[in-house]
C-alpha positions as CSV (number, residue, x, y, z in Angstrom):
1,M,-96.4,-11.3,9.3
2,D,-98.3,-11.8,12.8
3,G,-96.7,-10.7,15.5
4,S,-97.4,-8.0,18.6
5,Y,-95.7,-4.9,19.2
6,F,-93.5,-4.4,21.8
7,T,-94.3,-0.7,23.6
8,I,-93.3,1.1,26.3
9,D,-95.8,-0.2,28.7
10,D,-94.7,-3.5,27.7
11,A,-90.9,-2.4,28.6
12,R,-91.9,-0.8,31.9
13,E,-93.8,-3.9,33.2
14,L,-90.5,-6.1,31.8
15,R,-88.2,-3.8,33.9
16,K,-86.7,-5.0,37.1
17,P,-87.2,-3.1,40.3
18,R,-84.0,-2.4,41.6
19,N,-83.2,-3.0,45.4
20,L,-82.2,-0.8,48.3
21,D,-80.4,-3.2,49.9
22,S,-78.2,-4.8,47.1
23,H,-74.8,-4.9,45.8
24,K,-72.8,-5.1,42.4
25,G,-73.1,-8.7,43.1
26,N,-76.6,-8.5,42.9
27,Y,-76.6,-7.7,39.5
28,G,-75.1,-9.9,37.6
29,H,-71.4,-10.6,36.0
30,A,-71.2,-10.3,31.9
31,L,-68.2,-11.4,30.1
32,L,-67.5,-9.9,26.7
33,Q,-65.8,-12.1,23.7
34,V,-65.4,-9.0,21.9
35,G,-62.9,-6.9,19.7
36,S,-59.9,-7.2,17.6
37,I,-57.0,-5.1,16.6
38,G,-58.2,-2.9,14.5
39,M,-61.8,-3.4,15.8
40,M,-61.4,-2.2,19.5
41,G,-64.1,0.6,19.0
42,A,-67.0,-3.0,18.7
43,A,-65.6,-3.4,22.1
44,I,-65.6,-0.6,23.9
45,L,-69.1,0.1,22.4
46,S,-70.4,-3.0,23.5
47,T,-68.4,-2.8,26.8
48,K,-69.6,0.6,27.6
49,A,-73.2,-0.2,26.4
50,C,-73.4,-3.4,28.6
51,I,-72.1,-1.1,31.8
52,R,-75.3,0.9,31.0
53,S,-77.5,-1.6,31.2
54,G,-77.0,-1.8,35.0
55,V,-75.1,-5.0,35.3
56,G,-72.8,-5.2,38.3
57,L,-69.7,-6.8,37.1
58,T,-68.6,-6.1,33.5
59,T,-65.3,-8.3,31.8
60,V,-64.2,-8.2,28.7
61,L,-61.6,-11.0,26.9
62,S,-60.1,-9.7,23.6
63,D,-56.7,-9.4,22.2
64,S,-54.1,-8.6,25.1
65,R,-52.7,-6.0,22.2
66,G,-55.8,-4.0,23.3
67,N,-55.3,-4.0,26.9
68,D,-54.4,-0.3,26.9
69,I,-57.4,0.7,25.1
70,M,-59.8,-0.9,26.8
71,Q,-58.7,-0.2,29.9
72,I,-58.5,3.5,29.4
73,S,-61.6,4.0,27.2
74,V,-63.8,1.6,29.9
75,P,-61.8,1.9,33.5
76,E,-65.4,0.4,34.9
77,A,-64.2,-3.3,33.1
78,M,-61.8,-5.7,33.9
79,F,-59.5,-7.3,31.2
80,L,-58.8,-10.7,30.3
81,R,-56.4,-12.5,27.8
82,N,-58.0,-16.0,28.6
83,E,-60.5,-17.1,30.1
84,Y,-61.9,-20.9,30.2
85,D,-64.2,-21.1,33.3
86,Y,-67.5,-19.6,31.9
87,S,-69.3,-20.6,35.0
88,K,-68.1,-17.2,36.8
89,Y,-70.5,-15.2,34.3
90,D,-73.9,-14.7,34.5
91,A,-74.3,-14.3,30.2
92,I,-71.6,-14.3,28.0
93,A,-71.5,-11.6,24.7
94,C,-69.5,-13.2,21.4
95,G,-68.6,-11.8,18.1
96,C,-68.5,-7.8,17.9
97,G,-65.5,-6.9,16.2
98,I,-63.1,-10.4,16.3
99,G,-62.7,-11.2,12.7
100,T,-62.8,-14.3,11.2
101,S,-59.6,-15.9,12.0
102,S,-59.0,-19.4,12.8
103,K,-58.0,-18.2,16.2
104,S,-61.8,-16.7,16.5
105,Y,-62.9,-19.7,15.2
106,E,-61.2,-21.9,17.8
107,S,-62.3,-19.8,20.4
108,L,-66.1,-19.3,19.2
109,L,-65.9,-23.3,19.5
110,H,-64.6,-23.8,22.7
111,L,-67.2,-21.1,23.8
112,L,-70.2,-22.9,22.1
113,K,-69.1,-26.3,23.3
114,G,-67.8,-25.5,26.7
115,S,-70.2,-22.7,28.3
116,T,-73.9,-23.7,30.2
117,R,-74.2,-19.3,30.7
118,N,-76.8,-17.8,28.2
119,L,-75.2,-16.2,25.3
120,V,-75.4,-13.3,22.6
121,L,-74.4,-13.9,19.8
122,D,-73.7,-11.0,17.3
123,A,-71.0,-10.6,13.9
124,D,-68.6,-12.2,13.1
125,A,-69.8,-14.8,15.7
126,I,-72.9,-15.4,13.5
127,N,-70.3,-15.0,10.2
128,L,-68.0,-17.9,11.4
129,I,-70.9,-20.1,12.4
130,A,-72.4,-19.4,8.8
131,K,-68.8,-20.7,7.3
132,F,-68.5,-23.3,9.2
133,N,-72.0,-24.6,9.7
134,L,-71.7,-24.6,13.3
135,Q,-75.4,-23.8,13.5
136,S,-76.4,-27.5,15.3
137,I,-74.1,-26.8,18.3
138,I,-75.7,-23.4,19.0
139,P,-77.0,-23.9,22.9
140,E,-80.5,-23.6,23.1
141,N,-81.9,-20.0,24.1
142,T,-79.1,-18.6,22.9
143,I,-79.7,-14.6,21.5
144,L,-78.3,-14.2,17.9
145,T,-78.5,-10.5,16.7
146,P,-78.3,-10.5,12.8
147,H,-79.0,-7.9,10.3
148,D,-80.1,-9.0,7.3
149,I,-77.0,-9.9,5.4
150,E,-76.0,-11.7,8.4
151,F,-79.0,-14.1,8.7
152,D,-79.2,-14.8,4.7
153,R,-75.7,-15.8,6.0
154,I,-76.8,-18.9,8.0
155,V,-79.4,-19.5,5.9
156,S,-80.0,-18.4,2.8
157,E,-80.9,-15.4,0.8
158,S,-84.4,-13.9,0.8
159,K,-86.3,-11.5,-2.0
160,N,-88.4,-10.0,0.8
161,R,-88.1,-8.6,4.2
162,D,-91.3,-11.2,4.8
163,E,-89.6,-14.0,4.0
164,R,-86.7,-13.5,5.9
165,I,-88.6,-13.2,9.1
166,G,-90.0,-16.4,7.9
167,K,-87.2,-18.6,7.3
168,A,-86.0,-16.3,11.0
169,V,-89.6,-18.6,12.6
170,T,-88.2,-21.6,10.6
171,F,-84.6,-21.2,12.4
172,A,-85.8,-20.1,15.7
173,R,-88.3,-22.9,16.3
174,N,-85.5,-25.8,14.5
175,Y,-82.3,-24.6,16.9
176,K,-84.7,-23.3,20.1
177,V,-82.6,-19.9,19.9
178,I,-84.1,-16.6,19.9
179,I,-83.5,-14.4,17.0
180,V,-83.6,-10.3,17.1
181,L,-83.7,-9.9,12.9
182,K,-82.5,-6.2,13.2
183,G,-84.0,-3.2,11.1
184,H,-87.1,-1.2,10.8
185,K,-89.3,-2.4,13.2
186,T,-86.9,-5.2,14.4
187,A,-88.5,-8.1,14.4
188,V,-87.7,-10.6,18.0
189,I,-88.3,-14.1,17.6
190,S,-88.8,-16.9,20.0
191,P,-87.9,-20.4,20.0
192,D,-91.5,-21.1,19.9
193,G,-91.6,-18.6,16.9
194,T,-93.4,-16.0,18.5
195,I,-92.6,-12.8,17.1
196,S,-92.5,-9.3,18.5
197,F,-92.4,-6.1,16.6
198,N,-90.0,-3.4,18.1
199,T,-91.8,0.3,18.0
200,T,-88.4,2.5,19.0
201,G,-85.7,3.3,16.9
202,N,-84.6,5.8,13.4
203,P,-83.0,5.5,10.5
204,G,-80.1,7.5,12.2
205,M,-78.9,4.2,14.1
206,A,-78.0,2.9,10.4
207,T,-74.7,3.2,11.5
208,G,-71.3,1.9,12.4
209,G,-71.1,0.0,15.8
210,S,-75.0,0.3,16.9
211,G,-75.4,-3.2,16.8
212,D,-72.2,-3.6,18.9
213,V,-74.5,-1.4,21.2
214,L,-77.0,-3.4,21.2
215,T,-74.8,-6.7,21.6
216,G,-73.5,-4.8,24.7
217,L,-76.7,-3.9,26.1
218,I,-78.3,-7.1,26.2
219,V,-76.0,-9.3,27.6
220,G,-76.1,-6.7,30.1
221,L,-79.8,-7.3,30.9
222,L,-79.6,-11.3,30.5
223,A,-76.9,-10.9,33.2
224,Q,-79.3,-9.6,35.5
225,G,-81.6,-12.3,35.1
226,Y,-83.9,-11.5,32.7
227,K,-84.9,-14.0,30.8
228,P,-83.8,-14.1,27.1
229,Y,-86.8,-13.6,25.3
230,D,-87.4,-10.8,27.7
231,A,-83.8,-9.6,27.8
232,A,-84.2,-9.6,23.9
233,K,-87.2,-7.4,23.6
234,L,-86.3,-5.3,26.5
235,G,-83.1,-4.9,25.2
236,V,-84.0,-3.6,21.7
237,F,-86.6,-1.5,22.7
238,L,-84.2,0.5,25.3
239,H,-81.7,0.5,22.2
240,G,-83.9,2.3,19.7
241,L,-85.2,4.4,22.5
242,A,-81.8,5.6,23.3
243,G,-81.3,6.1,19.1
244,D,-84.6,8.3,19.3
245,F,-83.6,10.6,22.0
246,A,-80.2,10.9,20.7
247,A,-81.9,11.4,17.1
248,E,-84.2,13.9,18.3
249,E,-81.0,16.5,20.1
250,L,-78.5,15.3,17.6
251,S,-80.6,14.8,14.2
252,Q,-80.3,11.6,12.4
253,E,-77.7,12.4,9.9
254,A,-75.3,13.6,12.9
255,M,-75.7,11.1,15.7
256,T,-73.4,8.0,16.2
257,S,-73.2,4.6,18.0
258,G,-71.3,6.0,20.7
259,D,-74.4,8.6,21.0
260,I,-77.2,5.6,21.6
261,V,-74.9,4.6,24.4
262,N,-74.7,7.9,26.1
263,Y,-78.9,8.6,25.5
264,L,-79.2,4.9,27.1
265,S,-79.7,7.0,30.6
266,K,-82.5,9.2,29.1
267,A,-83.8,5.7,27.8
268,F,-84.1,3.9,31.6
269,K,-85.4,7.0,32.9
270,A,-88.4,7.2,30.1
271,L,-89.7,3.7,31.7
């Protein structure tokens, strides 16, 4: 499959410098529509990763019963139970741990139809898109971050990785979106079908919550003003690099998704 490889030199070129004369308002406001009872861990991981991205402000929209969990676990973030004014945010992520209930479907539908902001869709947001055939209303330049099974649900089952990447290219072109097809050498595909293969990451990252961390990181970069394709490529690279640092210190077997969050600081310092 033709494509280029995204290296640390590419990451260094994309990284935005921070101005000495700046404040939190200069670094964007991200909204994460994540979590549900029984899956608040996904909300915590994605939110922590978003905060580690360098974003100025982070707000979480979730089930009200998760308020205490979120406020204690991530005191840097704000918490909302209802939000229909998306205009105050620079980028929005949806899907991590939201489930596939009718309420989650209605919330996703409202977001897809009502937001003009850059979006990142993961996990159950993708599952809901597949279940209710919402592909045609996904806004242009939205970033979708499926693993293989999730992608097969919105398109069709593939025999191998190459066939799946080919379908992802077609999907990205048809709907003018960005596909982050997660896996070994994650493929990041632009709306014109350009493929960028990632060069970081390891099998230790094949653990629950890893995708939630990636979603939070990408939406944080997006909120800071990175172009969607650049945010996806840089986010995937940093996510993998943090995972490599975690594996080096802790082993692939013992590392967790929370460790990936903790090593994001080292990943940024490496750029």
